[in-house]
C-alpha positions as CSV (number, residue, x, y, z in Angstrom):
1,X,-1.1,120.7,3.9
2,X,-3.5,117.7,4.9
3,X,-1.8,117.1,8.4
4,X,-2.7,120.4,9.5
5,X,-6.5,119.4,9.5
6,X,-5.7,118.0,12.9
7,X,-4.6,121.4,14.3
8,X,-7.2,124.0,15.8
9,X,-8.7,126.4,13.3
10,X,-6.9,129.4,15.4
11,X,-3.2,127.8,15.1
12,X,-4.1,127.1,11.5
13,X,-4.9,130.3,10.8
14,X,-1.6,131.9,12.4
15,X,0.6,129.5,10.5
16,X,-1.0,130.5,7.2
17,X,-0.4,134.3,8.1
18,X,3.2,133.7,8.6
19,X,4.1,131.7,5.8
20,X,5.6,128.8,8.1
21,X,7.8,126.5,5.8
22,X,6.4,122.8,5.7
23,X,9.0,121.3,7.5
24,X,8.1,123.8,10.9
25,X,4.6,122.9,10.3
26,X,5.6,118.9,11.1
27,X,7.7,120.0,14.3
28,X,4.2,122.4,15.3
29,X,2.1,119.3,14.6
30,X,4.4,117.2,16.5
31,X,4.7,119.4,19.4
32,X,0.7,120.0,19.4
33,X,0.2,116.6,19.7
34,X,3.0,116.2,22.6
35,X,1.2,118.7,24.3
36,X,-2.7,116.6,24.3
37,X,-3.6,115.6,27.3
38,X,-4.2,111.6,27.5
39,X,-7.9,110.6,27.5
40,X,-9.0,110.1,31.1
41,X,-6.3,112.4,32.6
42,X,-7.3,114.1,36.0
43,X,-6.8,117.5,34.8
44,X,-8.6,119.0,37.7
45,X,-6.5,117.2,40.1
46,X,-3.1,118.1,38.4
47,X,-3.8,122.0,38.2
48,X,-5.2,122.3,41.8
49,X,-2.1,120.5,42.9
50,X,0.1,122.5,40.6
51,X,-1.4,125.6,42.0
52,X,-1.8,124.4,45.7
53,X,2.1,123.5,45.9
54,X,3.5,126.8,45.0
55,X,0.9,128.5,47.0
56,X,2.3,127.1,50.2
57,X,5.2,129.0,49.8
58,X,3.7,132.1,48.8
59,X,4.5,135.3,50.9
60,X,1.2,137.0,52.7
61,X,2.6,140.4,51.6
62,X,1.4,143.8,50.3
63,X,3.5,145.3,47.5
64,X,3.2,149.1,47.3
65,X,4.9,151.8,45.1
66,X,8.2,153.0,46.3
67,X,7.5,156.8,48.1
68,X,3.6,156.3,47.7
69,X,1.8,155.2,50.9
70,X,-1.5,155.3,49.3
71,X,-1.1,153.0,46.2
72,X,-0.7,149.9,48.1
73,X,-1.6,146.8,45.8
74,X,-2.2,143.0,47.3
75,X,-0.1,140.4,46.0
76,X,1.0,136.8,47.3
77,X,-1.7,134.6,48.8
78,X,-4.2,137.0,49.7
79,X,-4.6,137.8,46.1
80,X,-4.8,134.7,44.9
81,X,-7.9,133.8,47.3
82,X,-9.6,137.0,46.1
83,X,-9.7,136.3,42.3
84,X,-10.7,132.7,43.1
85,X,-13.2,133.9,45.5
86,X,-14.7,136.0,42.5
87,X,-14.9,138.7,45.3
88,X,-17.2,142.0,44.6
89,X,-15.2,143.9,46.6
90,X,-11.4,143.7,46.4
91,X,-9.1,145.1,49.0
92,X,-6.7,147.4,46.7
93,X,-8.3,148.1,43.4
94,X,-6.1,149.7,40.6
95,X,-6.2,150.5,37.0
96,X,-3.2,150.8,34.7
97,X,-4.7,153.7,32.3
98,X,-3.2,153.7,28.9
99,X,-3.0,157.0,26.8
100,X,-3.3,157.9,22.9
101,X,-0.9,159.8,21.0
102,X,0.7,162.4,21.7
103,X,-0.4,161.8,25.4
104,X,1.0,158.5,25.7
105,X,5.0,160.5,25.1
106,X,4.5,162.8,28.1
107,X,2.2,165.6,26.8
108,X,0.3,167.1,29.7
109,X,0.6,163.8,31.4
110,X,0.1,166.0,35.3
111,X,-2.6,167.8,33.8
112,X,-4.7,164.1,32.7
113,X,-3.8,162.4,35.9
114,X,-4.9,165.4,37.6
115,X,-8.4,165.5,35.7
116,X,-8.5,161.6,36.4
117,X,-8.5,162.0,40.2
118,X,-11.4,162.1,42.2
119,X,-11.4,165.6,44.1
120,X,-13.7,166.6,47.1
121,X,-14.6,170.0,48.5
122,X,-12.2,168.9,51.5
123,X,-9.2,169.0,48.9
124,X,-9.5,172.8,47.6
125,X,-10.7,174.1,51.2
126,X,-7.9,176.1,53.0
127,X,-10.7,176.2,56.0
128,X,-13.8,175.7,57.6
129,X,-15.5,178.2,59.9
130,X,-18.8,177.5,61.6
131,X,-20.4,181.2,62.2
132,X,-23.0,180.7,65.2
133,X,-24.1,184.2,64.8
134,X,-25.1,183.6,61.4
135,X,-26.2,180.2,61.8
136,X,-23.7,179.3,58.5
137,X,-20.7,177.7,57.2
138,X,-18.1,179.6,55.7
139,X,-15.5,177.9,53.5
140,X,-12.5,179.5,52.9
141,X,-11.3,178.5,49.1
142,X,-7.4,177.3,48.6
143,X,-7.0,179.6,45.0
144,X,-3.5,177.6,44.5
145,X,-4.9,174.4,44.3
146,X,-8.5,175.5,42.2
147,X,-6.0,176.8,39.6
148,X,-4.0,173.6,39.8
149,X,-6.9,171.3,39.0
150,X,-8.5,173.9,36.4
151,X,-11.9,174.6,38.7
152,X,-13.9,177.5,39.6
153,X,-15.9,178.8,42.2
154,X,-19.3,178.7,40.4
155,X,-18.8,174.6,39.6
156,X,-17.6,174.3,43.9
157,X,-21.0,176.2,44.6
158,X,-23.2,174.1,42.1
159,X,-21.4,171.0,43.4
160,X,-22.3,171.9,46.8
161,X,-26.2,173.0,46.1
162,X,-26.7,169.4,44.4
163,X,-25.3,167.5,47.2
164,X,-26.7,169.1,50.4
165,X,-30.7,169.8,50.3
166,X,-32.1,172.6,52.5
167,X,-29.3,174.8,52.4
168,X,-28.8,177.9,50.7
169,X,-25.3,178.4,49.0
170,X,-24.1,181.8,48.4
171,X,-20.6,183.5,46.9
172,X,-19.2,186.1,49.3
173,X,-15.7,187.7,48.3
174,X,-14.6,184.7,46.5
175,X,-15.3,182.2,49.2
176,X,-18.6,180.1,50.0
177,X,-21.3,180.5,52.7
178,X,-23.7,177.5,53.5
179,X,-26.8,178.9,55.3
180,X,-30.0,176.6,56.9
181,X,-33.2,177.2,55.6
182,X,-35.2,176.7,58.5
183,X,-36.2,179.1,61.2
184,X,-34.9,176.9,64.2
185,X,-31.0,176.3,63.3
186,X,-29.6,174.0,65.7
187,X,-26.4,174.0,66.1
188,X,-25.6,170.2,66.1
189,X,-26.9,170.4,62.7
190,X,-24.9,173.3,61.5
191,X,-21.9,171.0,62.4
192,X,-23.3,167.9,60.7
193,X,-23.5,169.9,57.4
194,X,-19.8,171.0,58.1
195,X,-18.7,167.6,58.4
196,X,-20.9,166.4,55.0
197,X,-19.6,169.1,52.8
198,X,-16.2,168.0,53.2
199,X,-16.8,165.1,51.3
200,X,-18.6,166.7,48.5
201,X,-17.8,165.6,44.9
202,X,-16.4,168.3,42.5
203,X,-14.2,166.9,39.5
204,X,-12.8,164.0,38.1
205,X,-13.5,160.1,37.8
206,X,-15.5,158.8,41.1
207,X,-13.6,156.1,42.9
208,X,-10.0,157.4,41.7
209,X,-8.7,158.1,45.0
210,X,-4.6,158.2,43.9
211,X,-2.6,158.9,40.5
212,X,0.5,158.2,39.4
213,X,1.9,159.0,36.1
214,X,5.4,156.1,35.4
215,X,7.1,155.5,32.5
216,X,6.9,151.9,31.3
217,X,9.4,151.3,28.3
218,X,9.0,153.8,26.0
219,X,5.4,155.2,26.9
220,X,3.8,156.8,29.8
221,X,1.1,155.3,31.6
222,X,-1.4,156.3,34.6
223,X,-1.7,154.1,37.7
224,X,-4.7,154.7,40.0
225,X,-5.5,153.3,43.4
226,X,-9.3,152.8,43.4
227,X,-11.3,151.9,39.8
228,X,-13.9,152.9,37.7
229,X,-13.5,151.4,34.2
230,X,-16.7,152.6,32.7
231,X,-16.2,156.4,33.4
232,X,-12.5,156.1,32.8
233,X,-13.4,154.8,29.3
234,X,-15.3,157.6,28.5
235,X,-12.4,160.0,28.7
236,X,-11.0,161.2,25.3
237,X,-7.4,160.9,26.0
238,X,-7.3,157.3,27.1
239,X,-6.5,154.1,25.1
240,X,-9.7,152.2,25.6
241,X,-8.4,149.1,23.8
242,X,-5.4,148.4,26.3
243,X,-6.9,150.1,29.7
244,X,-7.6,147.5,32.6
245,X,-8.6,147.2,36.1
246,X,-7.2,144.7,38.7
247,X,-11.1,144.1,39.9
248,X,-12.4,141.2,37.7
249,X,-15.7,141.5,38.5
250,X,-15.8,145.1,36.9
251,X,-14.4,143.5,33.9
252,X,-17.0,141.1,33.7
253,X,-19.7,143.8,34.2
254,X,-18.3,146.2,31.7
255,X,-16.2,144.0,28.8
256,X,-18.2,140.9,29.2
257,X,-17.0,137.3,30.8
258,X,-14.5,136.9,28.0
259,X,-12.4,140.0,29.4
260,X,-12.8,138.4,32.8
261,X,-11.7,135.1,31.9
262,X,-8.5,136.3,30.4
263,X,-8.0,138.9,33.5
264,X,-8.3,136.2,35.7
265,X,-5.6,134.3,33.6
266,X,-3.0,137.3,33.6
267,X,-3.5,138.5,36.9
268,X,-3.1,135.0,38.7
269,X,0.0,134.3,36.4
270,X,1.5,137.8,37.3
271,X,1.2,136.9,41.1
272,X,2.7,133.6,41.0
273,X,5.4,135.1,38.6
274,X,6.4,137.9,41.1
275,X,6.6,135.3,43.9
276,X,9.8,134.0,41.8
277,X,7.3,130.8,41.3
278,X,6.7,128.7,38.0
279,X,3.0,127.3,36.9
280,X,2.1,126.1,33.2
281,X,-0.6,128.4,32.2
282,X,-2.7,125.5,31.2
283,X,-3.6,124.7,34.8
284,X,-4.6,128.7,35.4
285,X,-6.8,128.2,32.2
286,X,-8.6,125.5,33.5
287,X,-9.4,127.4,36.6
288,X,-10.4,130.4,34.8
289,X,-12.8,128.2,32.6
290,X,-14.4,126.7,35.5
291,X,-15.1,130.1,36.9
292,X,-16.3,131.5,33.7
293,X,-18.1,128.8,31.9
294,X,-21.6,129.7,32.7
295,X,-21.4,132.9,31.4
296,X,-20.9,134.6,34.7
297,X,-18.5,135.0,36.8
298,X,-18.6,132.4,40.1
299,X,-15.9,131.9,43.0
300,X,-14.6,128.9,44.1
301,X,-17.1,128.8,46.9
302,X,-20.0,126.8,48.5
303,X,-22.0,129.9,46.8
304,X,-20.3,129.3,43.4
305,X,-18.8,126.7,41.7
306,X,-19.6,124.0,44.3
307,X,-23.3,125.0,44.7
308,X,-23.8,124.0,40.7
309,X,-22.1,120.5,41.3
310,X,-24.8,118.3,39.8
311,X,-23.8,115.4,42.3
312,X,-25.1,116.0,46.1
313,X,-21.9,113.8,47.6
314,X,-19.8,116.3,45.8
315,X,-21.5,119.3,47.3
316,X,-21.7,117.9,50.7
317,X,-17.6,117.2,50.7
318,X,-16.9,120.8,50.4
319,X,-18.9,122.5,53.2
320,X,-22.2,122.3,55.2
321,X,-22.5,118.5,54.7
322,X,-25.9,117.8,56.8
323,X,-27.6,120.8,54.9
324,X,-26.8,119.5,51.5
325,X,-27.9,116.0,52.5
326,X,-31.0,117.0,54.2
327,X,-32.0,118.9,51.1
328,X,-31.3,116.7,48.6
329,X,-33.2,113.7,50.6
330,X,-36.1,116.2,50.3
331,X,-36.0,116.9,46.9
332,X,-35.4,113.2,46.2
333,X,-32.0,113.7,44.2
334,X,-30.4,111.0,42.7
335,X,-26.5,110.6,42.3
336,X,-25.0,109.3,39.2
337,X,-21.6,108.9,40.3
338,X,-20.5,110.2,37.6
339,X,-17.0,112.2,39.2
340,X,-14.1,111.8,41.5
341,X,-15.0,112.9,44.9
342,X,-18.4,111.2,45.1
343,X,-16.4,107.8,43.9
344,X,-13.9,108.4,46.8
345,X,-16.3,109.0,49.5
346,X,-18.2,105.5,48.8
347,X,-14.8,103.6,48.2
348,X,-15.4,103.0,44.5
349,X,-13.2,102.9,41.4
350,X,-12.7,106.8,40.1
351,X,-13.5,107.1,36.8
352,X,-10.3,108.8,35.6
353,X,-7.2,106.8,33.8
354,X,-7.6,103.1,34.0
355,X,-10.8,103.7,36.1
356,X,-12.5,105.4,32.9
357,X,-13.0,102.4,30.6
358,X,-15.7,99.6,31.7
359,X,-15.0,95.9,30.9
360,X,-18.2,94.1,28.8
361,X,-18.2,90.3,28.3
362,X,-21.2,88.3,27.2
363,X,-22.2,85.7,29.6
364,X,-23.2,82.1,28.5
365,X,-26.4,81.5,30.0
């Protein structure tokens, strides 16, 4: 059909795939035309208002999984601010880990969850004893916990040897003894080693503090507190196509800017939906495009999106106006007044809607 040439390539492909009838294609074209924005429409302002208005009704809450105190997930307005600021460190990073068959049907789910969780030495020790006479730290291991996470004593000894320098690590009667190499052992140093050894990494994926296997519809997934997408994708049992994290900067680093853009849309939409509010997805998509359009993730802050604006007055209207105006004066910048903010500031018609077309007349001399 000739009419379909007006439709985007992706939409045309979908219609062809599904063998849509001619009558329905006409309906799709009609819908598509009504969904298009008029030339000169202030889409940015409409999107800002559409997100800002429900934002004022949002609660400042933290949602957490029932019965698991460690599995807190920031929701509501703090989460929206976190996403739009493009923060490198978010308050509650978490992952949704999908599994391949047969593990997603529940096979060895607890075993996989335990192998993913980051295990520190402190978790497999029943007690630490400071032996002053021998100037050593004696570590009594918890055999049951070692069996649970399938770890042996030689792995623990090697981990301690790698992490702590200038000490001798020995096995004795199924336990571990750490002794300082120096001749003059200071009691204070022995206590420091005792505290340091508690946080030695033994097993699992670094950064994954808690794991929670849950059933979602027909399959099991693992929800984690803490995030490490790069290392997680290297585990064989994990479905790398669907596993995701709520840390958008990490997604951008591991999977690229397109994945980060999609994550922004989904995360913002999820927060708005969980609050029982309704925002058209196109407004969220515009915000996501603004954050990602330079190929790198930038927050809506004076160091991110605002810094990139071509207009001096637009930059000055956000924060630290004196700094921007002084720098622009020194560099001899010219403002072409091509956007909304700068024209509002100097009381001129704004180049949107009816302010967009200019009337040109030939004047007789």
